[in-house]
C-alpha positions in Angstrom: -50.9 182.3 -109.1 -48.0 183.1 -111.3 -47.1 180.7 -114.3 -43.8 179.9 -112.6 -45.3 179.0 -109.2 -47.9 176.9 -111.0 -44.9 175.1 -112.9 -43.0 174.5 -109.8 -46.1 172.8 -108.0 -46.8 170.7 -111.0 -43.2 169.7 -111.4 -42.8 168.7 -108.0 -46.1 166.6 -108.2 -45.0 165.0 -111.5 -41.6 164.1 -110.2 -43.1 162.6 -107.0 -45.7 160.5 -108.6 -43.5 159.0 -111.3 -42.2 155.4 -110.8 -39.1 156.0 -112.9 -36.9 158.8 -113.7 -38.2 161.4 -116.4 -36.0 163.0 -119.0 -36.3 166.8 -119.5 -38.2 166.1 -122.9 -40.8 163.9 -121.1 -41.1 166.6 -118.4 -41.7 169.2 -120.9 -44.4 167.2 -122.7 -46.3 166.6 -119.3 -46.0 170.0 -117.5 -48.4 172.8 -117.8 -47.5 175.7 -118.1 -44.7 174.1 -120.1 -40.9 174.8 -121.0 -39.9 176.6 -124.2 -39.4 174.6 -127.4 -36.1 176.0 -127.9 -33.8 173.4 -126.5 -31.1 175.7 -124.8 -33.9 177.9 -123.4 -35.8 174.8 -122.0 -32.7 173.5 -120.2 -31.9 176.9 -118.7 -35.4 177.4 -117.3 -35.4 173.7 -116.1 -32.2 174.0 -114.3 -33.4 177.4 -112.5 -36.6 175.4 -111.5 -34.6 172.5 -110.2 -32.2 174.8 -108.3 -35.1 176.6 -106.7 -37.0 173.4 -105.6 -33.5 172.2 -104.2 -33.1 175.3 -102.2 -36.6 174.8 -100.7 -35.4 171.4 -99.5 -37.1 169.2 -102.3 -34.8 166.2 -102.8 -34.5 165.9 -106.6 -32.3 162.8 -107.7 -30.7 162.5 -111.1 -30.5 159.0 -112.4 -29.5 157.4 -115.9 -32.7 156.3 -117.7 -31.1 153.3 -119.3 -28.3 150.8 -118.7 -26.1 152.6 -121.1 -25.8 155.7 -119.0 -26.9 158.0 -121.9 -29.9 160.3 -121.1 -30.4 161.6 -117.6 -33.7 161.5 -115.8 -35.1 163.0 -112.8 -37.5 162.1 -109.8 -38.4 162.7 -106.4 -38.2 159.6 -104.2 -41.2 159.4 -101.7 -39.0 158.1 -99.0 -36.7 161.2 -99.4 -39.6 163.6 -99.4 -42.3 162.6 -97.0 -41.9 162.7 -93.3 -41.0 159.3 -91.9 -43.6 157.9 -89.1 -41.9 158.8 -85.9 -43.6 155.9 -84.0 -45.3 158.0 -81.6 -47.4 156.1 -79.0 -50.8 157.5 -77.8 -49.3 159.2 -74.7 -46.6 160.7 -76.7 -49.2 162.2 -79.2 -51.4 163.5 -76.3 -48.2 165.3 -74.8 -47.4 166.7 -78.2 -51.1 167.9 -78.6 -50.9 169.6 -75.3 -47.6 171.3 -75.9 -48.4 172.7 -79.4 -51.8 174.1 -78.4 -50.3 175.9 -75.4 -48.2 178.2 -77.6 -49.4 180.3 -80.5 -46.9 180.9 -83.4 -47.9 183.6 -85.7 -51.5 182.7 -86.1 -50.8 179.1 -87.6 -53.1 176.2 -86.8 -50.8 173.8 -84.9 -53.4 170.8 -85.6 -52.3 170.8 -89.2 -48.9 169.5 -88.3 -50.5 167.0 -85.8 -52.6 165.5 -88.5 -49.4 164.7 -90.3 -48.2 162.8 -87.5 -51.3 160.7 -87.0 -53.8 163.0 -85.5 -54.5 164.8 -82.3 -54.6 162.7 -79.2 -56.1 163.6 -75.9 -57.1 167.1 -74.9 -55.4 170.2 -76.1 -54.3 173.1 -73.7 -57.7 175.1 -74.2 -55.9 178.3 -74.0 -52.5 179.3 -75.2 -50.1 180.4 -72.4 -47.6 181.9 -74.6 -47.4 183.6 -78.2 -44.6 183.9 -80.7 -45.1 186.6 -83.5 -43.6 186.0 -86.8 -41.6 189.0 -87.7 -41.1 190.1 -91.2 -37.7 189.0 -92.8 -37.4 186.2 -90.3 -37.6 183.6 -93.1 -34.8 185.3 -95.0 -32.6 185.1 -91.9 -33.4 181.3 -91.4 -32.6 180.8 -95.0 -29.2 182.6 -94.5 -28.4 180.6 -91.5 -29.3 177.3 -93.2 -27.5 178.1 -96.4 -24.4 179.7 -94.7 -25.2 182.9 -96.8 -23.8 186.3 -95.9 -26.6 188.4 -94.7 -26.7 192.1 -95.7 -29.2 194.5 -94.4 -29.8 198.1 -93.2 -30.2 198.5 -89.3 -30.9 201.9 -87.9 -29.7 203.6 -90.9 -26.4 201.7 -91.3 -25.4 199.0 -93.8 -24.4 195.8 -92.0 -23.0 192.5 -93.2 -23.3 189.3 -90.9 -22.3 185.7 -91.0 -25.4 184.4 -89.3 -24.8 181.6 -86.9 -28.4 181.2 -85.4 -31.8 182.5 -84.8 -32.9 183.2 -81.1 -36.1 184.2 -79.5 -35.8 186.3 -76.5 -38.8 187.9 -74.4 -40.9 188.5 -77.4 -38.3 189.4 -80.0 -36.4 187.5 -82.7 -32.7 187.9 -83.1 -30.1 186.9 -85.7 -26.8 186.5 -84.1 -23.4 185.9 -85.7 -20.1 187.6 -86.8 -20.3 191.2 -88.1 -18.0 191.1 -91.1 -17.2 194.8 -91.0 -16.5 195.0 -87.2 -14.9 191.5 -87.0 -16.9 190.7 -83.8 -19.9 188.8 -82.5 -23.2 190.8 -82.8 -27.0 190.2 -82.3 -29.6 192.1 -84.4 -33.3 192.3 -83.7 -35.1 191.2 -86.8 -37.9 193.5 -86.6 -35.6 196.5 -86.7 -34.3 195.7 -90.1 -34.8 198.7 -92.3 -36.3 196.7 -95.3 -35.7 193.2 -96.6 -32.1 191.6 -96.3 -30.0 190.5 -99.1 -28.6 186.9 -99.2 -25.2 186.2 -100.6 -24.0 182.9 -102.2 -24.5 179.5 -100.4 -21.6 178.3 -98.5 -19.9 181.7 -97.9 -18.6 181.0 -94.4 -18.3 178.3 -91.9 -19.5 178.4 -88.4 -16.6 177.9 -85.8 -17.1 174.5 -84.1 -17.1 175.9 -80.6 -19.7 178.7 -81.2 -22.7 178.7 -79.2 -25.3 181.3 -80.6 -26.8 182.0 -77.2 -23.5 183.4 -76.0 -23.8 186.0 -78.7 -27.1 187.4 -77.4 -26.3 187.2 -73.6 -23.4 189.5 -74.4 -25.5 192.0 -76.3 -27.7 194.5 -74.4 -31.4 193.2 -74.6 -33.9 195.7 -75.6 -37.5 194.6 -75.1 -39.1 197.6 -76.9 -38.9 201.2 -78.0 -41.5 203.1 -75.9 -41.3 203.9 -72.2 -39.9 200.8 -70.8 -40.9 199.7 -67.2 -38.0 199.0 -65.0 -38.9 195.6 -63.2 -37.2 193.5 -60.6 -37.7 189.7 -60.6 -36.5 187.2 -57.9 -35.1 184.1 -59.3 -34.6 181.2 -56.8 -31.3 179.3 -56.8 -32.5 176.4 -58.8 -33.0 178.7 -61.9 -30.6 181.5 -61.2 -27.7 180.4 -63.4 -30.1 179.6 -66.3 -31.5 183.0 -66.2 -28.2 184.8 -65.6 -26.8 182.9 -68.5 -29.7 184.2 -70.7 -29.5 187.8 -69.5 -26.0 188.3 -68.8 -24.4 189.0 -65.4 -25.0 192.7 -65.8 -28.8 192.1 -65.2 -28.1 190.9 -61.7 -28.8 193.6 -59.1 -28.8 191.3 -55.9 -27.2 188.2 -55.0 -28.7 186.4 -52.0 -27.0 184.1 -49.6 -29.3 181.1 -50.5 -28.2 181.4 -54.3 -31.2 183.3 -55.4 -30.6 186.4 -57.6 -32.8 189.6 -58.3 -32.5 190.6 -61.9 -33.5 193.9 -63.5 -35.5 193.9 -66.7 -36.9 196.9 -68.9 -40.3 195.7 -69.8 -42.2 197.1 -72.9 -43.8 194.1 -74.1 -46.0 192.8 -71.2 -47.2 189.6 -73.0 -43.6 188.6 -73.6 -42.9 189.4 -69.7 -45.7 187.3 -68.7 -44.4 184.3 -70.9 -40.9 184.9 -69.3 -42.5 184.6 -65.8 -44.7 181.7 -66.6 -41.8 179.7 -68.1 -40.0 179.9 -64.8 -43.2 178.6 -62.8 -42.7 179.1 -59.0 -39.0 179.7 -59.4 -39.7 183.3 -60.2 -41.5 186.2 -58.3 -42.2 189.8 -59.6 -41.0 192.2 -56.9 -41.4 195.6 -58.5 -43.0 197.8 -59.7 -46.3 197.1 -57.9 -48.5 197.7 -61.0 -46.6 195.1 -63.0 -46.6 192.5 -60.2 -50.4 193.0 -60.1 -50.8 192.6 -63.8 -49.0 189.3 -63.6 -51.0 188.1 -60.6 -54.3 189.1 -62.3 -53.3 187.2 -65.5 -52.2 184.1 -63.8 -55.4 184.2 -61.7 -57.6 184.5 -64.7 -55.5 181.6 -66.4 -56.1 179.2 -63.5 -59.8 180.2 -63.3 -60.1 179.3 -67.2 -58.5 175.9 -66.7 -60.6 175.0 -63.6 
């Protein structure tokens, strides 16, 4: 562990445990690794640490240490830092247990979060029915959205600059969407296609227009499900889910409109796991029509899933 990381952890713990605000001199006496003895250097290093923790969401408060308002002190109020009890009843905790164990997210253990909410209640899903992979640079994109920072990155050999409005997951891939600064228009970029880590500009560099819906940016952008030998598929969506699917894929995906309101949509499938998750999410409102081998693959997967649950 680096000295700075260790100091940030110790700083957080010290500010959280104190019952009164601590001055910088008091923090310097308590922390290990410590701050420099030279006052100006000590102040600069502490301010950098304080800003880093605040960017990570740690709520450091600044308060006067006496009634005269002289020296400033710092602390983290537990009520600001810790997650409040959401007051879930046993049935709600059981439903949450089932939901989080039905989806795999980047190999993380979902029970860690449940323990912080009072523990796992009831039975879990037993077997995940969908999976989300965590793509490199995804955290940077989330940070840029949260901070309203301009996102700069190389994409297919070009330098792009984006005002990021949101992060979306579609059919096995993560997208960052927003306004392309140089092209002055809405764009969606697959995060796994970034050519290296992105650069984040200063906080508060732009304002998201009040009428923006990030899903509109993706539905108007051609969806690409992979890079190697896509399989053209046809899926029948019944009338009750037709508008939802067309809204996500865009009207160009519709290859047939039926009299009862159902639609047939065309998809180019590379990521079969993501395609299965798409079909399963629609339950009995979707039917894979073609090609036969992809339909058989989905049927076999659903059969195995049903047998494992029985």
